[in-house]
VOPAGU-2260 file (C-alpha; in pm, 1 decimal, decimal comma):
REM VOPAGU-2260
SITE   aa  ch    i         X         Y         Z
SITE  MET   A    0    -342,1   -3113,3    -490,9
SITE  ALA   A    1    -291,5   -3165,8    -865,8
SITE  GLU   A    2     -94,2   -3473,6    -974,6
SITE  ALA   A    3     169,1   -3463,5   -1247,2
SITE  THR   A    4     112,6   -3667,0   -1562,2
SITE  ARG   A    5     372,3   -3921,4   -1674,1
SITE  GLY   A    6     510,5   -3675,2   -1929,8
SITE  GLU   A    7     529,1   -3395,8   -1674,6
SITE  PHE   A    8     699,3   -3626,9   -1422,5
SITE  LEU   A    9     963,5   -3731,7   -1677,8
SITE  SER   A   10    1017,4   -3369,0   -1774,7
SITE  LEU   A   11    1060,5   -3260,7   -1413,2
SITE  THR   A   12    1290,2   -3556,2   -1342,3
SITE  THR   A   13    1512,0   -3466,7   -1637,9
SITE  VAL   A   14    1525,1   -3101,2   -1534,5
SITE  GLY   A   15    1599,0   -3198,4   -1175,2
SITE  ILE   A   16    1885,7   -3430,0   -1270,7
SITE  GLY   A   17    2028,8   -3161,5   -1496,6
SITE  ALA   A   18    2004,9   -2909,4   -1215,0
SITE  MET   A   19    2183,1   -3148,4    -977,4
SITE  ILE   A   20    2467,1   -3207,9   -1225,9
SITE  GLY   A   21    2498,6   -2837,0   -1293,1
SITE  GLY   A   22    2502,7   -2770,9    -920,8
SITE  VAL   A   23    2791,9   -3012,2    -862,1
SITE  ILE   A   24    2995,2   -2859,2   -1144,0
SITE  GLY   A   25    2919,5   -2500,7   -1056,4
SITE  VAL   A   26    2915,6   -2496,6    -676,2
SITE  PRO   A   27    3174,1   -2217,4    -638,5
SITE  ALA   A   28    2996,0   -1992,5    -890,5
SITE  THR   A   29    2645,6   -2059,4    -766,5
SITE  ALA   A   30    2719,1   -2029,9    -395,7
SITE  TYR   A   31    2714,7   -1651,8    -418,4
SITE  LEU   A   32    2406,3   -1643,1    -641,5
SITE  LEU   A   33    2207,0   -1871,2    -414,5
SITE  ALA   A   34    2304,7   -1696,4     -92,0
SITE  PRO   A   35    1975,2   -1501,8     -71,7
SITE  VAL   A   36    1784,2   -1831,4     -69,5
SITE  ALA   A   37    1936,8   -1924,1     265,3
SITE  LYS   A   38    1884,7   -1586,9     427,3
SITE  GLU   A   39    1587,5   -1358,5     381,6
SITE  ALA   A   40    1675,7   -1020,5     235,6
SITE  THR   A   41    1480,6    -697,9     236,1
SITE  PHE   A   42    1457,4    -481,9     -71,9
SITE  GLU   A   43    1507,2    -131,5      60,7
SITE  PRO   A   44    1340,6     155,7    -131,3
SITE  VAL   A   45    1584,8     324,6    -369,9
SITE  PHE   A   46    1568,0     676,6    -513,9
SITE  LEU   A   47    1618,5     675,1    -892,2
SITE  GLY   A   48    1581,0    1043,7    -973,6
SITE  GLN   A   49    1336,1    1326,1   -1031,0
SITE  VAL   A   50    1019,5    1221,2   -1213,5
SITE  SER   A   51    1070,1    1503,6   -1461,5
SITE  ALA   A   52    1400,2    1348,6   -1569,8
SITE  PHE   A   53    1219,3    1041,0   -1704,1
SITE  ARG   A   54     933,3    1208,4   -1890,0
SITE  SER   A   55    1108,6    1327,0   -2205,6
SITE  GLU   A   56    1113,5     984,2   -2371,5
SITE  SER   A   57     986,7     965,8   -2728,1
SITE  GLY   A   58     890,4     628,5   -2877,0
SITE  PHE   A   59    1058,5     344,4   -2692,8
SITE  ASN   A   60    1379,4     483,7   -2549,9
SITE  PRO   A   61    1383,9     405,3   -2175,4
SITE  THR   A   62    1614,6     598,0   -1946,3
SITE  ALA   A   63    1889,5     407,5   -1766,3
SITE  ALA   A   64    1907,9     481,5   -1393,8
SITE  THR   A   65    2179,2     346,6   -1164,5
SITE  TYR   A   66    2115,8     260,2    -802,2
SITE  ILE   A   67    2270,7      86,1    -501,2
SITE  GLU   A   68    2053,8    -190,1    -358,9
SITE  ASP   A   69    2242,2    -230,6     -30,0
SITE  ASN   A   70    2418,6      78,5     102,8
SITE  LYS   A   71    2604,9    -134,7     355,4
SITE  ASN   A   72    2763,1    -329,4      68,1
SITE  ALA   A   73    2772,1     -62,4    -199,9
SITE  ALA   A   74    3069,9    -210,5    -384,8
SITE  THR   A   75    2891,9    -539,9    -448,4
SITE  SER   A   76    2532,4    -427,9    -495,9
SITE  PRO   A   77    2517,4    -172,4    -778,1
SITE  GLY   A   78    2226,4    -206,0   -1016,9
SITE  LEU   A   79    2071,7     -45,4   -1319,8
SITE  ALA   A   80    1705,6      -2,3   -1403,1
SITE  PHE   A   81    1544,7     102,8   -1730,2
SITE  VAL   A   82    1261,7     351,5   -1676,1
SITE  HIS   A   83    1010,9     355,3   -1961,6
SITE  TYR   A   84     774,0     651,4   -1972,7
SITE  THR   A   85     444,4     529,1   -2116,7
SITE  GLY   A   86     297,5     872,5   -2183,9
SITE  LYS   A   87      16,8     799,3   -1936,3
SITE  GLN   A   88     -28,3     987,5   -1608,5
SITE  ASN   A   89    -142,1     726,6   -1354,4
SITE  PRO   A   90      96,4     722,4   -1053,8
SITE  ASP   A   91     -15,2     368,5    -958,5
SITE  TRP   A   92     263,5     134,4   -1074,0
SITE  HIS   A   93      23,9    -160,8   -1095,5
SITE  ALA   A   94    -234,9       9,1   -1317,9
SITE  ALA   A   95    -274,9     -76,7   -1685,4
SITE  ASP   A   96    -219,5     293,2   -1764,7
SITE  ALA   A   97      73,4     344,2   -1524,6
SITE  MET   A   98     302,1     637,2   -1595,9
SITE  PHE   A   99     616,2     423,2   -1593,3
SITE  VAL   A  100     730,4      66,0   -1639,1
SITE  VAL   A  101    1063,2       3,2   -1466,8
SITE  PHE   A  102    1258,7    -294,8   -1599,4
SITE  SER   A  103    1561,3    -472,8   -1455,0
SITE  ASN   A  104    1870,0    -474,3   -1676,8
SITE  ARG   A  105    1951,9    -838,8   -1598,0
SITE  CYS   A  106    1908,1   -1087,1   -1881,3
SITE  MET   A  107    1697,0   -1383,9   -1772,7
SITE  HIS   A  108    1941,7   -1628,1   -1929,2
SITE  LEU   A  109    2254,0   -1588,0   -1713,6
SITE  GLY   A  110    2213,0   -1239,7   -1569,3
SITE  CYS   A  111    2425,4   -1040,1   -1814,0
SITE  PRO   A  112    2346,0    -667,3   -1846,9
SITE  ILE   A  113    2112,3    -588,9   -2135,4
SITE  ALA   A  114    2090,0    -278,8   -2353,6
SITE  ALA   A  115    1780,9     -89,4   -2464,7
SITE  THR   A  116    1698,9     -76,4   -2837,3
SITE  PRO   A  117    1411,7      83,7   -3031,9
SITE  GLN   A  118    1258,5    -265,4   -3053,3
SITE  GLY   A  119    1296,9    -350,3   -2683,5
SITE  PHE   A  120    1609,2    -491,7   -2519,8
SITE  ALA   A  121    1906,1    -700,7   -2632,2
SITE  CYS   A  122    2168,7    -902,7   -2446,8
SITE  PRO   A  123    2520,3    -887,9   -2595,8
SITE  CYS   A  124    2636,3   -1205,2   -2419,5
SITE  HIS   A  125    2430,7   -1476,5   -2592,7
SITE  GLY   A  126    2188,4   -1296,4   -2821,1
SITE  GLY   A  127    1881,0   -1277,7   -2598,6
SITE  GLN   A  128    1612,2   -1044,0   -2732,5
SITE  TYR   A  129    1311,4    -885,4   -2561,4
SITE  GLY   A  130    1018,8    -676,7   -2682,6
SITE  THR   A  131     906,9    -341,2   -2546,0
SITE  ASN   A  132     703,2    -513,0   -2272,4
SITE  GLY   A  133    1009,1    -710,4   -2162,6
SITE  GLU   A  134     880,9   -1031,4   -2320,1
SITE  ARG   A  135    1137,4   -1275,5   -2458,6
SITE  THR   A  136    1130,3   -1267,9   -2839,0
SITE  ALA   A  137    1444,9   -1463,6   -2931,8
SITE  GLY   A  138    1751,3   -1637,5   -2793,6
SITE  PRO   A  139    1809,9   -1839,8   -2476,2
SITE  PRO   A  140    1639,0   -1634,8   -2199,5
SITE  ILE   A  141    1389,4   -1850,9   -2015,2
SITE  ARG   A  142    1136,1   -1579,5   -1930,4
SITE  SER   A  143    1049,5   -1210,0   -1950,8
SITE  LEU   A  144    1246,7    -939,3   -1771,2
SITE  ASP   A  145    1203,5    -869,0   -1401,5
SITE  ARG   A  146    1019,6    -547,2   -1315,8
SITE  PHE   A  147    1042,8    -304,5   -1026,6
SITE  GLN   A  148     750,3    -181,8    -825,7
SITE  TRP   A  149     778,8     195,9    -801,6
SITE  GLU   A  150     634,3     492,3    -616,5
SITE  ILE   A  151     638,0     869,4    -655,8
SITE  LYS   A  152     734,9    1041,7    -331,9
SITE  ASN   A  153     748,1    1409,8    -241,3
SITE  ALA   A  154     563,1    1498,1    -564,0
SITE  ASP   A  155     864,3    1456,4    -796,5
SITE  GLU   A  156    1083,5    1169,9    -672,9
SITE  LEU   A  157    1079,6     827,8    -840,9
SITE  TRP   A  158    1162,3     540,7    -606,3
SITE  ILE   A  159    1174,2     167,1    -669,8
SITE  THR   A  160    1029,7     -20,3    -372,6
SITE  GLN   A  161    1024,5    -388,4    -467,2
SITE  ARG   A  162    1137,6    -630,8    -736,2
SITE  TRP   A  163     922,9    -895,5    -906,6
SITE  SER   A  164     984,8   -1166,4   -1161,3
SITE  THR   A  165     736,2   -1176,5   -1446,5
SITE  ALA   A  166     583,8   -1402,9   -1707,2
SITE  ILE   A  167     376,3   -1276,4   -1998,3
SITE  TYR   A  168      77,1   -1478,9   -2110,8
SITE  GLY   A  169    -123,1   -1345,9   -2403,7
SITE  ASN   A  170    -205,2    -984,7   -2322,1
SITE  GLU   A  171    -124,7    -997,3   -1950,3
SITE  VAL   A  172     186,5    -964,9   -1736,3
SITE  HIS   A  173     190,9   -1192,3   -1429,5
SITE  TYR   A  174     406,1   -1128,0   -1122,7
SITE  TYR   A  175     598,7   -1376,1    -905,3
SITE  PRO   A  176     844,9   -1371,2    -613,2
SITE  VAL   A  177    1190,1   -1313,2    -757,8
SITE  LYS   A  178    1362,5   -1606,4    -927,1
SITE  MET   A  179    1726,3   -1611,1   -1034,0
SITE  PRO   A  180    1818,2   -1578,9   -1404,3
SITE  GLY   A  181    1774,9   -1914,0   -1576,6
SITE  GLN   A  182    1497,8   -2026,8   -1342,0
SITE  PRO   A  183    1138,6   -2058,5   -1466,6
SITE  THR   A  184     860,3   -1892,6   -1270,5
SITE  HIS   A  185     670,0   -2223,2   -1281,7
SITE  THR   A  186     700,5   -2580,0   -1413,5
SITE  PRO   A  187     449,2   -2854,8   -1500,8
SITE  GLY   A  188     301,5   -3038,3   -1203,1
SITE  PRO   A  189     254,3   -2938,3    -838,5
SITE  THR   A  190     384,9   -2596,0    -737,4
SITE  TRP   A  191     588,7   -2738,5    -449,1
SITE  ILE   A  192     807,2   -2937,3    -692,8
SITE  ALA   A  193     894,6   -2620,7    -883,1
SITE  ASN   A  194     978,1   -2439,8    -558,4
SITE  VAL   A  195    1208,9   -2724,5    -450,0
SITE  LEU   A  196    1391,0   -2731,7    -784,3
SITE  TYR   A  197    1396,6   -2354,6    -824,3
SITE  PRO   A  198    1357,8   -2178,2    -486,7
SITE  HIS   A  199    1280,5   -1809,7    -523,2
SITE  VAL   A  200    1501,6   -1536,1    -384,0
SITE  THR   A  201    1357,7   -1464,9     -41,9
SITE  TYR   A  202    1304,2   -1091,6     -57,8
SITE  THR   A  203    1051,3    -983,7     199,9
SITE  HIS   A  204     739,7    -861,3      27,1
SITE  GLY   A  205     366,0    -826,9      67,8
SITE  PRO   A  206     101,1   -1008,0    -136,0
SITE  VAL   A  207     206,6   -1091,8    -490,2
SITE  PRO   A  208      38,9    -849,1    -733,5
SITE  GLY   A  209    -223,8    -987,1    -966,8
SITE  PRO   A  210    -193,8    -985,4   -1349,4
SITE  VAL   A  211    -218,1    -658,6   -1539,7
SITE  PRO   A  212    -322,4    -612,2   -1904,9
SITE  LEU   A  213     -43,1    -508,1   -2136,7
SITE  PRO   A  214     -78,0    -172,8   -2313,5
SITE  LYS   A  215    -269,1    -189,2   -2639,0
SITE  ALA   A  216     -58,5    -156,0   -2951,3
């Protein structure tokens, strides 16, 4: 097991103390957000629309698609995904030449809804900015946008089947179990420390997908 350096230990200690203080102040607000940590949740497949409805995009102009994550609690679980048509034809969501990239509309600062722009995405709450790959380009967001795993069913139906948090390093996108907005996917030092400070949302899921090269400019 890797050991943290003195600098990493001090950094983690500072972050941990800050998290504890924030937790005491914001217990009522965070209780709802952290509920999935205490109880495992299953991401049920969701139908977004006909594939043909998402293939008319020109340039970077992703289509917004609404969905309900939990039909048993429809009033409290609406969501919105941005479906970007890449112009490629591969129906494998995890391929470098996948037909679509499906982004979450939650800003990775505090979870506000973002809007699509020709340059990527923008958050109206605190000025967060993202590029066309969902990478943070400016403002307070701590990481890149979450992405949805997707599947084409019955020849012309686009479904989202899982959610993943992401981090972009160089020319690759890396996938992680879902973290809440404001939480890093990793921190310096041993992995277990990061998971104690920032436990991931316990969606049931299979093996975490490996990194995928970003599209060439």
